[in-house]
C-alpha positions as CSV (number, residue, x, y, z in Angstrom):
1,M,-57.5,131.5,-27.9
2,P,-58.0,129.5,-24.7
3,A,-55.4,129.8,-22.0
4,S,-52.9,127.1,-21.7
5,R,-53.7,124.2,-19.3
6,T,-50.0,123.5,-18.6
7,S,-49.5,123.6,-14.9
8,P,-46.6,125.7,-13.6
9,A,-43.6,123.9,-12.3
10,R,-44.1,123.0,-8.7
11,P,-41.4,124.1,-6.3
12,R,-39.2,121.4,-4.9
13,P,-40.3,120.7,-1.3
14,V,-37.8,121.7,1.4
15,I,-37.6,119.8,4.6
16,S,-36.2,120.9,7.9
17,A,-33.0,119.6,9.4
18,R,-35.1,117.8,12.1
19,E,-37.2,116.0,9.4
20,A,-34.1,115.1,7.4
21,Q,-32.6,113.6,10.5
22,A,-35.8,111.6,11.2
23,L,-35.7,110.2,7.7
24,R,-32.1,109.2,8.0
25,E,-32.8,107.4,11.3
26,A,-35.8,105.7,9.8
27,M,-33.8,104.4,6.8
28,A,-31.1,103.1,9.2
29,L,-33.7,101.2,11.2
30,R,-35.1,99.7,8.0
31,Q,-31.7,98.4,7.1
32,T,-31.3,97.0,10.6
33,L,-34.6,95.1,10.3
34,A,-34.0,94.0,6.8
35,A,-30.7,92.4,7.9
36,G,-32.6,90.4,10.5
37,Q,-30.9,92.1,13.4
38,T,-32.6,92.8,16.7
39,L,-33.4,96.4,17.5
40,T,-31.8,97.9,20.6
41,P,-34.2,99.5,23.2
42,A,-33.3,102.9,21.9
43,Q,-34.1,101.9,18.3
44,A,-37.4,100.3,19.5
45,T,-38.3,103.6,21.1
46,A,-37.5,105.4,17.9
47,L,-39.7,103.0,16.1
48,R,-42.7,103.7,18.4
49,T,-42.1,107.4,18.3
50,A,-41.9,107.7,14.5
51,A,-45.0,105.5,14.0
52,A,-47.0,107.6,16.5
53,A,-45.8,110.8,14.9
54,A,-46.7,109.4,11.4
55,V,-50.2,108.7,12.5
56,R,-50.6,112.1,14.1
57,T,-49.2,114.1,11.1
58,A,-50.8,112.1,8.2
59,P,-54.1,113.8,7.1
60,P,-57.3,111.7,6.9
61,G,-57.3,109.4,3.9
62,S,-53.5,109.1,3.9
63,R,-53.5,106.5,6.7
64,P,-53.8,103.1,5.3
65,G,-57.1,101.5,6.3
66,S,-57.9,104.2,8.9
67,P,-60.9,102.9,10.9
68,A,-64.0,105.0,11.3
69,V,-64.3,107.0,14.5
70,R,-66.6,105.3,17.0
71,R,-69.9,107.0,17.4
72,K,-70.4,108.7,20.8
73,P,-73.3,107.6,23.0
74,A,-76.5,109.6,22.3
75,P,-77.3,112.4,24.8
76,G,-78.9,111.1,28.0
77,R,-77.6,107.6,27.4
78,S,-75.1,106.3,30.0
79,A,-71.8,105.2,28.6
80,A,-71.8,102.5,31.4
81,K,-74.8,100.8,29.6
82,R,-73.0,100.4,26.3
83,A,-73.4,96.8,25.1
84,P,-70.2,94.8,24.8
85,A,-71.1,93.7,21.3
86,R,-69.4,95.7,18.6
87,K,-71.8,98.3,17.1
88,P,-71.9,99.2,13.4
89,K,-69.6,102.1,12.8
90,S,-70.4,105.1,10.8
91,R,-67.9,107.2,8.9
92,A,-66.9,110.3,10.7
93,K,-67.7,113.6,9.0
94,A,-64.8,115.7,8.0
95,S,-64.3,118.6,10.3
96,A,-63.5,122.0,9.2
97,R,-59.8,122.7,9.2
98,P,-57.7,125.8,8.6
99,E,-56.6,126.0,4.9
100,K,-53.1,124.8,4.2
101,S,-50.9,125.2,1.2
102,A,-50.9,122.3,-1.2
103,L,-47.2,121.9,-0.8
104,A,-47.4,121.6,3.0
105,S,-50.3,119.1,2.7
106,R,-48.5,116.9,0.2
107,W,-45.2,117.0,2.2
108,S,-47.0,116.1,5.4
109,T,-48.7,113.1,3.7
110,R,-45.4,112.1,2.1
111,L,-43.5,112.2,5.4
112,G,-46.2,110.2,7.2
113,V,-46.2,107.5,4.5
114,V,-42.4,107.3,4.3
115,A,-42.1,107.0,8.1
116,M,-44.7,104.2,8.3
117,S,-43.4,102.3,5.3
118,T,-39.8,102.6,6.4
119,L,-40.3,101.6,10.0
120,L,-43.4,99.4,10.2
121,L,-43.7,97.3,7.1
122,P,-40.4,95.3,7.6
123,A,-41.4,94.5,11.2
124,V,-45.1,93.7,10.6
125,A,-44.5,90.0,10.0
126,V,-43.6,89.4,13.6
127,L,-46.4,91.6,15.0
128,V,-49.5,89.8,13.5
129,L,-51.9,88.6,16.1
130,P,-52.3,84.9,16.5
131,G,-55.4,83.8,14.7
132,S,-55.8,87.1,12.8
133,D,-58.0,87.1,9.8
134,D,-55.9,89.6,8.1
135,G,-53.7,86.8,6.7
136,G,-50.6,89.0,6.5
137,S,-52.2,91.7,4.3
138,A,-50.5,95.0,4.4
139,N,-53.3,97.1,5.9
140,G,-54.7,95.0,8.7
141,P,-51.6,94.2,10.8
142,L,-50.2,97.7,10.1
143,D,-53.4,99.3,11.5
144,V,-53.3,97.3,14.7
145,T,-49.7,97.9,15.3
146,T,-49.9,101.6,14.6
147,L,-52.9,102.0,16.8
148,A,-51.2,100.1,19.6
149,L,-48.1,102.2,19.3
150,T,-50.2,105.4,19.3
151,A,-52.2,104.2,22.3
152,Q,-49.0,103.4,24.2
153,S,-47.6,106.8,23.5
154,S,-50.8,108.5,24.5
155,L,-51.1,106.5,27.8
156,L,-47.5,107.1,28.7
157,E,-48.0,110.8,28.1
158,Q,-51.1,110.9,30.4
159,A,-49.3,108.8,33.0
160,G,-46.4,111.3,33.0
161,R,-48.9,114.1,33.4
162,Y,-50.5,112.3,36.4
163,R,-47.2,111.8,38.1
164,Q,-46.5,115.5,37.8
165,L,-49.9,116.3,39.3
166,E,-49.3,113.7,42.0
167,Q,-46.2,115.5,43.1
168,E,-48.1,118.8,43.0
169,V,-50.8,117.4,45.2
170,A,-48.2,116.2,47.6
171,Q,-46.6,119.6,47.7
172,R,-50.0,121.3,48.2
173,Q,-50.8,118.9,51.0
174,T,-47.5,119.8,52.7
175,E,-48.3,123.4,52.4
176,L,-51.8,122.7,53.8
177,Q,-50.3,120.9,56.8
178,Q,-47.9,123.8,57.4
179,A,-50.8,126.3,57.2
180,R,-52.8,124.2,59.7
181,D,-49.9,123.9,62.0
182,A,-49.4,127.7,61.9
183,E,-53.1,128.2,62.5
184,L,-53.0,125.9,65.6
185,T,-50.0,127.9,66.9
186,V,-51.7,131.2,66.5
187,R,-54.9,129.9,67.9
188,A,-53.0,128.7,71.0
189,Q,-51.5,132.2,71.4
190,V,-54.9,133.8,71.1
191,E,-56.3,131.5,73.8
192,A,-53.4,132.2,76.1
193,E,-53.7,135.9,75.7
194,Q,-57.4,135.9,76.1
195,A,-57.0,133.9,79.3
196,V,-54.6,136.6,80.7
197,V,-57.0,139.4,79.7
198,G,-60.0,137.5,81.2
199,T,-58.2,136.7,84.5
200,T,-57.0,140.2,84.9
201,A,-60.4,141.7,84.2
202,A,-62.0,139.3,86.7
203,D,-59.5,140.3,89.4
204,L,-60.2,144.0,88.8
205,Y,-63.9,143.4,88.9
206,R,-63.7,141.6,92.3
207,S,-61.2,144.1,93.8
208,A,-62.3,147.0,96.0
209,P,-62.1,150.6,94.7
210,A,-59.1,151.3,96.9
211,E,-57.3,148.3,95.4
212,R,-58.0,149.5,91.9
213,F,-57.2,153.2,92.7
214,P,-54.7,153.2,95.6
215,V,-54.5,157.1,95.4
216,L,-57.9,157.1,97.1
217,G,-56.2,155.9,100.3
218,L,-54.3,159.2,100.7
219,D,-54.9,161.0,104.0
220,V,-53.6,164.5,104.7
221,E,-53.4,163.7,108.3
222,D,-51.4,160.5,107.8
223,D,-48.0,161.4,106.3
224,A,-46.7,157.8,106.8
225,A,-49.4,156.3,104.5
226,T,-48.7,158.7,101.6
227,T,-45.6,157.0,100.4
228,D,-47.2,153.6,100.4
229,A,-50.3,154.8,98.6
230,L,-48.3,156.5,95.9
231,Y,-46.2,153.4,95.4
232,R,-49.2,151.1,95.1
233,E,-50.7,153.6,92.6
234,A,-47.6,153.4,90.5
235,L,-47.9,149.6,90.5
236,A,-51.5,149.8,89.6
237,E,-50.7,152.1,86.7
238,R,-48.0,149.7,85.5
239,A,-50.3,146.8,85.7
240,E,-52.9,148.7,83.7
241,R,-50.4,149.5,81.0
242,A,-49.4,145.8,80.9
243,L,-53.0,144.8,80.6
244,E,-53.4,147.3,77.7
245,G,-50.4,145.7,76.1
246,V,-51.9,142.2,76.5
247,V,-55.2,143.5,75.0
248,V,-53.4,145.0,72.0
249,R,-51.4,141.7,71.5
250,A,-54.5,139.7,71.7
251,E,-56.2,141.9,69.1
252,R,-53.1,141.5,66.8
253,T,-53.0,137.8,67.4
254,G,-56.7,137.6,66.6
255,T,-56.0,139.3,63.3
256,A,-53.2,136.9,62.6
257,L,-55.5,134.0,63.4
258,V,-58.0,135.3,60.7
259,A,-55.1,135.5,58.2
260,A,-53.9,132.0,59.2
261,T,-57.4,130.6,58.8
262,D,-57.6,132.2,55.3
263,R,-54.3,130.6,54.4
264,V,-55.7,127.2,55.4
265,A,-58.7,127.8,53.2
266,E,-56.5,128.8,50.3
267,A,-54.3,125.7,50.8
268,E,-57.3,123.5,51.0
269,A,-58.6,125.0,47.7
270,A,-55.2,124.4,46.1
271,V,-55.2,120.8,47.2
272,A,-58.7,120.3,45.9
273,A,-57.8,121.9,42.5
274,A,-54.7,119.8,42.0
275,S,-56.6,116.7,43.1
276,D,-59.4,117.5,40.6
277,L,-56.8,117.9,37.8
278,A,-55.2,114.5,38.7
279,A,-58.6,112.8,38.8
280,G,-59.4,114.3,35.4
281,V,-56.2,112.7,34.0
282,L,-57.2,109.3,35.4
283,A,-60.7,109.7,33.9
284,K,-59.2,110.6,30.5
285,V,-57.0,107.4,30.7
286,R,-60.0,105.2,31.5
287,D,-61.9,106.7,28.6
288,K,-59.0,106.0,26.3
289,V,-58.6,102.4,27.3
290,E,-62.3,101.8,27.1
291,D,-62.1,102.8,23.4
292,L,-59.3,100.3,22.6
293,S,-60.4,97.1,20.8
294,P,-59.2,93.7,21.9
295,A,-57.0,93.5,18.8
296,V,-55.2,96.7,19.7
297,T,-54.7,95.7,23.4
298,A,-53.4,92.3,22.3
299,Q,-50.9,94.1,20.1
300,L,-50.1,96.5,22.9
301,A,-49.0,93.5,25.0
302,A,-46.5,92.5,22.3
303,L,-44.7,95.8,22.1
304,G,-42.1,94.8,24.7
305,G,-38.4,94.9,24.2
306,G,-37.4,91.4,25.3
307,A,-38.6,88.0,26.5
308,G,-36.5,88.0,29.7
309,V,-34.7,85.2,31.4
310,E,-37.7,82.9,31.5
311,Q,-38.3,83.2,27.7
312,D,-40.5,80.2,27.2
313,R,-42.8,80.9,30.1
314,N,-43.0,84.6,29.3
315,S,-43.8,83.8,25.7
316,Q,-46.5,81.3,26.7
317,A,-48.2,83.8,28.9
318,L,-48.2,86.4,26.1
319,V,-49.7,83.9,23.6
320,R,-52.3,82.8,26.1
321,W,-53.3,86.4,26.7
322,Q,-53.4,87.3,23.0
323,T,-55.5,84.1,22.3
324,Y,-58.1,85.2,24.9
325,L,-58.3,88.7,23.4
326,G,-58.5,87.1,19.9
327,Q,-61.6,85.2,21.1
328,L,-63.2,88.4,22.2
329,A,-62.3,90.1,18.9
330,S,-63.6,87.3,16.8
331,A,-66.9,87.3,18.7
332,G,-67.2,91.1,18.4
333,I,-67.0,91.6,22.1
334,E,-65.5,94.8,23.4
335,P,-64.7,94.8,27.2
336,P,-66.9,97.4,28.9
337,S,-65.7,99.7,31.6
338,A,-65.3,98.6,35.2
339,A,-68.2,100.9,36.1
340,A,-70.4,99.0,33.7
341,L,-69.5,95.7,35.5
342,A,-69.9,97.1,39.0
343,D,-73.5,95.9,39.5
344,A,-74.1,92.2,38.6
345,T,-77.8,92.8,38.4
346,D,-77.5,95.5,35.8
347,L,-74.9,94.4,33.2
348,P,-74.5,95.6,29.6
349,S,-76.6,93.8,27.0
350,G,-75.2,90.4,26.1
351,L,-73.4,89.8,29.4
352,S,-74.5,87.8,32.4
353,P,-73.1,87.6,35.9
354,A,-69.9,85.5,36.3
355,L,-70.5,82.9,39.1
356,D,-68.0,81.4,41.5
357,A,-68.0,77.7,42.6
358,T,-70.9,78.4,45.1
359,G,-73.0,80.1,42.5
360,R,-72.5,83.6,43.8
361,P,-71.7,86.5,41.4
362,V,-68.0,87.4,41.1
363,P,-67.7,91.2,41.5
364,G,-66.1,93.2,38.8
365,V,-66.3,90.7,35.9
366,A,-69.0,89.1,33.7
367,W,-69.6,86.2,31.4
368,A,-70.3,86.1,27.7
369,V,-71.1,83.1,25.6
370,I,-68.8,82.3,22.6
371,G,-70.1,79.3,20.7
372,S,-71.5,77.2,23.5
373,S,-69.0,78.1,26.3
374,P,-69.0,80.9,28.8
375,V,-66.0,83.2,28.6
376,T,-65.0,85.7,31.3
377,V,-65.2,89.3,30.2
378,L,-62.8,91.6,32.1
379,P,-63.1,95.3,32.4
380,A,-61.4,97.4,29.7
381,E,-59.2,98.9,32.4
382,T,-58.0,95.4,33.5
383,V,-57.3,94.4,29.9
384,A,-55.2,97.6,29.4
385,A,-53.3,97.0,32.7
386,V,-52.4,93.4,31.9
387,S,-51.4,94.2,28.3
388,T,-49.2,97.1,29.5
389,A,-47.6,94.8,32.1
390,L,-46.8,92.1,29.6
391,S,-45.3,94.7,27.2
392,Q,-42.6,95.4,29.9
393,V,-41.4,91.8,30.3
394,G,-37.6,91.6,30.3
395,K,-37.0,95.0,31.6
396,P,-34.5,95.3,34.6
397,Y,-35.4,95.3,38.3
398,V,-34.1,98.3,40.2
399,D,-35.2,99.1,43.7
400,G,-37.3,102.2,44.2
401,T,-38.2,102.7,40.5
402,S,-41.6,102.7,38.7
403,G,-40.6,102.8,35.0
404,P,-40.7,103.2,32.2
405,E,-37.2,101.6,31.9
406,T,-36.7,99.9,35.3
407,Y,-39.0,98.8,38.0
408,D,-39.3,97.3,41.5
409,C,-42.3,95.1,42.3
410,G,-44.5,97.8,43.7
411,G,-43.5,100.3,41.1
412,F,-44.3,97.8,38.3
413,T,-47.8,97.1,39.4
414,S,-48.5,100.8,40.1
415,A,-47.2,101.8,36.7
416,A,-49.3,99.1,34.9
417,W,-52.5,100.2,36.6
418,L,-51.8,103.9,36.2
419,L,-51.8,103.3,32.4
420,A,-55.3,101.8,32.9
421,G,-56.6,104.9,34.8
422,Y,-56.1,103.8,38.4
423,A,-53.8,105.4,41.0
424,V,-52.3,102.5,42.9
425,P,-49.6,103.2,45.6
426,S,-46.0,102.3,44.8
427,T,-45.2,99.9,47.6
428,P,-46.6,96.4,48.2
429,E,-47.5,97.3,51.8
430,N,-49.6,100.3,50.8
431,Q,-51.1,98.4,47.9
432,W,-52.3,95.7,50.2
433,A,-53.5,98.2,52.9
434,T,-55.7,100.2,50.5
435,G,-56.9,97.4,48.1
436,A,-60.2,95.5,48.1
437,P,-59.3,91.9,49.3
438,V,-60.4,88.9,47.4
439,A,-60.0,85.2,48.3
440,L,-57.2,83.3,46.6
441,A,-59.8,80.9,45.3
442,D,-61.6,83.8,43.6
443,L,-58.6,85.2,41.7
444,Q,-59.3,86.9,38.4
445,V,-56.8,88.1,35.8
446,G,-55.5,91.5,36.7
447,D,-55.7,91.0,40.5
448,L,-52.7,92.1,42.6
449,V,-51.2,89.0,44.2
450,F,-49.0,89.4,47.4
451,S,-46.5,86.9,48.5
452,P,-46.7,85.5,52.1
453,G,-45.6,88.4,54.3
454,G,-46.7,91.0,51.7
455,Q,-43.2,92.0,50.6
456,D,-43.7,91.0,46.9
457,V,-46.5,91.8,44.5
458,G,-47.4,90.9,40.9
459,I,-50.4,91.0,38.5
460,Y,-52.3,87.7,38.1
461,L,-52.4,86.3,34.6
462,G,-54.5,83.2,35.1
463,D,-53.4,79.5,35.1
464,G,-51.4,80.1,38.4
465,D,-49.1,82.8,36.9
466,V,-48.3,86.3,37.9
467,V,-46.1,88.9,36.1
468,G,-44.0,91.2,38.2
469,A,-40.6,92.8,38.7
470,S,-38.4,90.4,40.7
471,A,-35.4,91.0,42.8
472,G,-34.7,87.3,42.5
473,T,-34.2,87.4,38.7
474,Y,-33.5,91.1,38.4
475,Q,-36.1,91.4,35.6
476,V,-39.8,91.7,34.9
477,G,-41.1,88.2,34.2
478,V,-43.7,85.6,34.8
479,R,-43.6,83.3,37.8
480,S,-46.0,81.1,39.8
481,V,-48.4,82.3,42.5
482,P,-46.7,81.4,45.9
483,A,-48.7,79.2,48.2
484,G,-50.3,81.2,51.0
485,S,-50.5,84.4,48.9
486,S,-53.2,87.1,49.3
487,A,-54.9,89.3,46.7
488,T,-56.8,92.5,46.0
489,R,-58.9,93.7,43.1
490,V,-58.0,97.1,41.8
491,T,-61.3,97.8,40.1
492,L,-63.4,97.3,43.2
493,P,-64.1,100.1,45.7
494,A,-61.4,100.5,48.3
495,P,-62.4,99.3,51.8
496,A,-63.7,101.8,54.4
497,Q,-60.7,101.0,56.6
498,T,-57.2,100.0,55.7
499,N,-56.5,96.3,55.7
500,A,-54.5,94.9,58.6
501,A,-50.8,94.2,57.7
502,L,-50.2,90.6,56.5
503,P,-48.4,88.4,59.0
504,P,-44.7,87.8,58.4
505,G,-43.9,84.8,56.4
506,G,-42.5,83.4,53.2
507,D,-39.0,82.4,52.2
508,T,-38.2,85.5,50.2
509,G,-37.4,89.1,51.0
510,I,-38.3,92.4,49.4
511,C,-39.7,91.8,45.9
512,G,-38.7,88.2,45.9
513,A,-35.1,88.7,46.8
514,A,-33.4,85.5,48.1
515,L,-32.9,85.4,51.9
516,P,-29.4,84.7,53.2
517,V,-28.7,81.0,53.3
518,P,-26.7,79.7,56.3
519,G,-23.4,78.3,55.2
520,P,-21.1,79.2,52.3
521,V,-22.8,79.7,48.9
522,S,-21.6,80.9,45.5
523,P,-21.9,84.7,45.4
524,A,-22.0,84.8,41.6
525,W,-25.2,86.3,40.2
526,G,-26.5,87.6,36.9
527,G,-23.9,85.7,34.9
528,Y,-21.2,88.3,35.8
529,A,-17.7,87.5,36.8
530,N,-16.0,88.9,39.9
531,G,-15.3,92.6,39.4
532,Q,-16.9,92.6,35.9
533,I,-20.4,93.7,36.9
534,P,-21.7,96.6,34.7
535,G,-22.7,99.8,36.4
536,E,-26.3,99.7,35.1
537,A,-26.8,96.4,37.0
538,L,-26.0,98.0,40.3
539,C,-27.8,100.5,42.6
540,A,-26.2,103.5,44.3
541,L,-26.1,103.7,48.1
542,G,-27.8,107.1,48.5
543,A,-25.7,110.1,47.2
544,A,-22.4,108.3,47.9
545,R,-20.1,106.9,45.2
546,H,-20.7,103.4,46.5
547,A,-23.0,100.8,44.9
548,L,-24.2,97.2,45.5
549,R,-26.5,94.7,43.9
550,C,-29.9,96.2,44.0
551,D,-31.5,94.0,46.6
552,A,-28.4,94.4,48.8
553,A,-28.5,98.2,48.3
554,A,-32.1,98.4,49.3
555,S,-31.4,96.4,52.5
556,Y,-28.4,98.6,53.2
557,V,-30.4,101.8,52.9
558,R,-33.0,100.4,55.4
559,M,-30.3,99.3,57.7
560,S,-28.7,102.8,57.5
561,T,-32.0,104.4,58.4
562,A,-32.4,102.1,61.5
563,F,-28.8,102.9,62.5
564,E,-29.4,106.6,62.2
565,S,-32.4,106.4,64.5
566,A,-30.2,104.8,67.1
567,F,-27.0,107.0,66.7
568,G,-28.2,110.2,65.0
569,S,-26.2,109.7,61.8
570,P,-26.4,107.2,58.9
571,L,-23.9,104.3,58.3
572,C,-20.4,105.4,57.5
573,I,-19.0,103.5,54.5
574,T,-15.5,103.3,53.0
575,D,-15.8,100.5,50.4
576,S,-18.5,98.6,48.5
577,Y,-18.4,97.2,45.0
578,R,-14.8,96.9,43.8
579,S,-14.2,96.4,40.0
580,Y,-11.4,94.2,38.8
581,A,-9.3,97.3,38.0
582,S,-9.8,98.7,41.5
583,Q,-8.9,95.2,42.9
584,V,-5.6,95.3,41.0
585,S,-4.9,98.8,42.4
586,A,-5.8,97.8,46.0
587,F,-3.6,94.7,45.8
588,A,-0.7,96.7,44.5
589,R,-1.0,99.2,47.4
590,K,-1.8,96.7,50.2
591,P,-0.7,93.2,49.1
592,G,-0.8,91.9,52.6
593,L,-4.4,93.0,53.2
594,A,-6.2,93.1,49.9
595,A,-7.4,89.9,48.1
596,V,-5.9,88.6,44.9
597,P,-7.6,90.4,42.0
598,G,-10.7,88.6,40.8
599,T,-11.3,86.9,44.2
600,S,-12.4,89.9,46.4
601,N,-15.7,89.5,48.1
602,H,-16.3,93.2,47.1
603,G,-16.1,92.1,43.5
604,W,-19.6,90.5,43.8
605,A,-21.2,93.8,44.9
606,L,-22.3,92.1,48.1
607,A,-19.8,93.4,50.6
608,V,-19.2,96.7,52.4
609,D,-16.5,98.1,54.7
610,L,-17.9,100.4,57.4
611,C,-16.5,103.1,59.6
612,G,-17.9,105.5,62.2
613,G,-17.3,103.2,65.2
614,I,-18.4,100.0,63.5
615,N,-14.7,99.5,62.6
616,V,-13.8,99.1,66.2
617,A,-14.7,95.7,67.8
618,G,-16.7,96.0,71.0
619,S,-17.9,99.6,70.3
620,Q,-21.5,100.5,70.7
621,Q,-21.8,100.8,66.9
622,W,-20.2,97.4,66.2
623,T,-22.4,95.8,68.9
624,W,-25.5,97.3,67.3
625,M,-24.5,95.8,64.0
626,T,-23.9,92.4,65.5
627,A,-27.4,92.5,67.0
628,N,-29.3,94.1,64.1
629,A,-27.6,93.6,60.8
630,G,-29.1,90.1,60.4
631,R,-32.6,91.7,60.2
632,F,-31.5,93.4,57.0
633,G,-29.7,90.3,55.5
634,F,-26.1,91.5,56.4
635,V,-23.7,89.3,58.4
636,Q,-20.1,89.4,59.4
637,P,-18.2,86.3,58.2
638,E,-16.5,84.1,60.7
639,W,-13.0,85.0,59.6
640,A,-13.6,88.7,60.1
641,R,-14.8,88.5,63.7
642,P,-12.6,89.5,66.6
643,G,-10.1,86.8,67.6
644,N,-10.2,84.9,64.3
645,E,-7.7,84.4,61.5
646,K,-8.2,87.9,59.9
647,P,-10.2,90.1,62.1
648,E,-11.9,92.9,60.2
649,P,-14.7,94.3,62.3
650,W,-15.5,96.8,59.5
651,H,-16.3,94.1,56.9
652,W,-19.9,93.0,56.4
653,E,-21.6,91.0,53.7
654,F,-25.1,90.6,52.3
655,G,-25.6,86.9,53.0
656,Y,-23.1,84.2,53.7
657,I,-20.7,84.5,50.7
658,S,-17.4,83.7,52.4
């Protein structure tokens, strides 16, 4: 009798507590999206993380519409010569994998499908590319969004790895400098001791035998000379012992010099090893962005958390960028690497040199023909940098930060280009000094644009727009290119020598911060009321408990550094931002001195009270402030000056606010 074909009962899958929590969070996000509510930044991060995890954990065949793996270039064929036109893709062969239990495989597939359907499908309607041919089908938009989320996660991971290696390189370089300094010190000791030995030896060589050996001057018939000869013999013996000591020390110092030289070599090798690892990470990022299609990078640009204060302008810039990438995608053009566009006489098939108004080739870009019109083809790295930059629109400006949640202007451009595989310094000054300059008339999308004076920087978007982190709006957003700006192109080789500093100029300060305006102005900013400014909108003043508006805080720190160079200690501060509650407390304690709650200048996070001598009118410290504070945007209001209605020599404000 044949055996029964009835399958045994399958065990019920058991999930871990972590997987259960992920599913609960996914269902909560789905309900949020279904209700038409806006995701918070934390929820948006969970969305991206879950989607990326779903793609990683789902086995081949369970990912809806998974594209075939791009075929690698044949051996001996340079990747730089790859044609920009999309090549026919072949299905990747399944690789051998360790055998898993059927239960584990089924549950992995189920978890991936649940995560993607729970998180991504409700949101897909707002993520379809303009002009997409998918027509809202389930697979097409989902694939692009998932790939963009996965690419973003991978690039952020590599950027974090590079930042770690960057710190390691800096540490190794410090150790190398210490080793070199120690080597120089030991070498100087060796030279000094060798000089002593050489001088003493030369003197002995030139001296007479009686001078070297005074005992030879003894005369049995001259008793008076005996004492002197013996004394000189004792001196000669002491000098000989001293010389022997110098020789021994010279030998020991020579040994120390060899050890110091070895330490220098070891430190140099450590710097080179760390630098090679960092360069490898950048190369891996460039390989990654070169493999991204225009559709994926266009979707990458739309992964941001908000439109920012200039919503219409920011949205128009995003749509314009996505339209450009949509043209490339429709024509089957994939942006080549920057290396492939470096030589205008040897471009990938299907591309021709881009020409400027005078007919000269534009370095670093090329032209392709779509229909009957030439279209500029940017390097894949530039496309990734611009898309990454646009995805950060609306995030807050905070001085001295480079993401991923807050930025200043230099940190923003540095972070965007790092995710494209280029290590750009984090300050506008250093970015200008080390960049390849281009004329303003030759601007291309992706170029770094510096305001007059070089204190502000953004990424050019075309049509006279740049995107950057602004201390004027306290957000990442799109703005116009200021007249008289300067520019550099990241994908071109760095100049042999650093660029000369840009001349002072412009009507804004660091990262577009407004300069103090003579005369009383409204101190209100950011839509906040006096004393009602949230802590996350402020920046701390060093390690102290004090805080100010971020541009004022940055200027205060620079002013404190200048003060310390003059007096040996930083600025002494007793008061800064004062919340409404603290104003009430201060008024209750000092009604004759404190302002009425809700009217204090400290409630705008733009005023400080200083000590350490500045609080005494006429002191050296107070005199220094009156002569130098204006260079950093700080002034003492008329009423607080000595001899006026309410003299407070300790009170200083960022701009004329009272």
